[in-house]
C-alpha positions in Angstrom: 0.0 0.0 0.0 1.4 3.4 -0.9 2.1 5.8 1.9 0.1 8.9 2.3 1.3 12.3 3.5 -0.3 15.5 4.7 0.9 18.3 2.5 1.1 21.7 4.3 0.7 24.5 1.9 0.8 28.3 2.0 -1.7 30.6 0.4 -0.5 33.6 -1.7 -2.8 36.4 -2.4 -2.9 38.7 -5.4 -2.6 42.5 -4.8 -5.3 45.0 -5.2 -8.0 42.4 -5.7 -6.1 40.8 -8.7 -5.8 37.1 -8.9 -2.4 35.7 -8.0 -2.6 32.9 -10.6 -4.7 31.9 -13.5 -6.0 28.6 -14.8 -3.0 26.6 -16.2 -0.4 28.1 -13.9 0.0 25.0 -11.8 3.6 23.8 -11.5 5.0 27.4 -11.8 7.7 28.4 -9.4 6.8 31.2 -7.0 9.4 33.7 -5.9 9.6 36.3 -3.1 10.3 39.9 -3.7 14.0 39.3 -3.2 14.0 36.5 -5.8 14.2 33.6 -3.4 12.2 30.5 -4.4 9.1 30.3 -2.2 7.6 27.1 -3.6 5.6 25.7 -6.5 2.1 26.7 -7.4 -0.4 23.8 -7.4 -3.8 25.4 -7.4 -5.9 28.4 -6.7 -9.3 30.0 -6.2 -10.6 31.4 -9.4 -13.6 33.7 -10.2 -15.7 35.9 -8.0 -13.8 37.6 -5.2 -11.1 34.8 -5.0 -7.5 35.9 -5.5 -5.6 33.2 -3.7 -3.0 30.7 -5.0 -1.8 27.6 -3.1 1.9 26.7 -3.1 3.9 23.8 -1.8 6.8 25.4 0.1 10.3 24.8 -1.3 11.5 22.8 1.8 8.6 20.3 1.4 9.0 20.1 -2.4 12.7 19.3 -2.1 12.1 16.7 0.7 9.6 15.0 -1.5 12.0 14.9 -4.5 14.7 13.4 -2.2 12.3 10.8 -0.9 11.0 9.7 -4.3 14.4 9.7 -6.0 16.7 8.6 -3.2 18.9 11.7 -3.7 20.9 12.7 -0.6 21.1 16.4 -1.5 19.5 18.7 -3.9 21.0 22.1 -4.9 19.2 24.7 -6.9 21.2 26.9 -9.4 21.4 30.5 -8.2 
């Protein structure tokens, strides 16, 4: 039986009522204002007054990659 995990995600909101993400943006990297990788977008709230996007934080993303691939270390190009 495959193991299951609880994924903790962060919500990123668009500014001035604008949507943070659009349909089809899943998988996109999300960066902070100082260009640090915050995580990967995997969904959002679309339409109406919704402007949030959900991301998997970088730390969780890298841990998942290591677990699935058996890698001991992952470094991102700067």
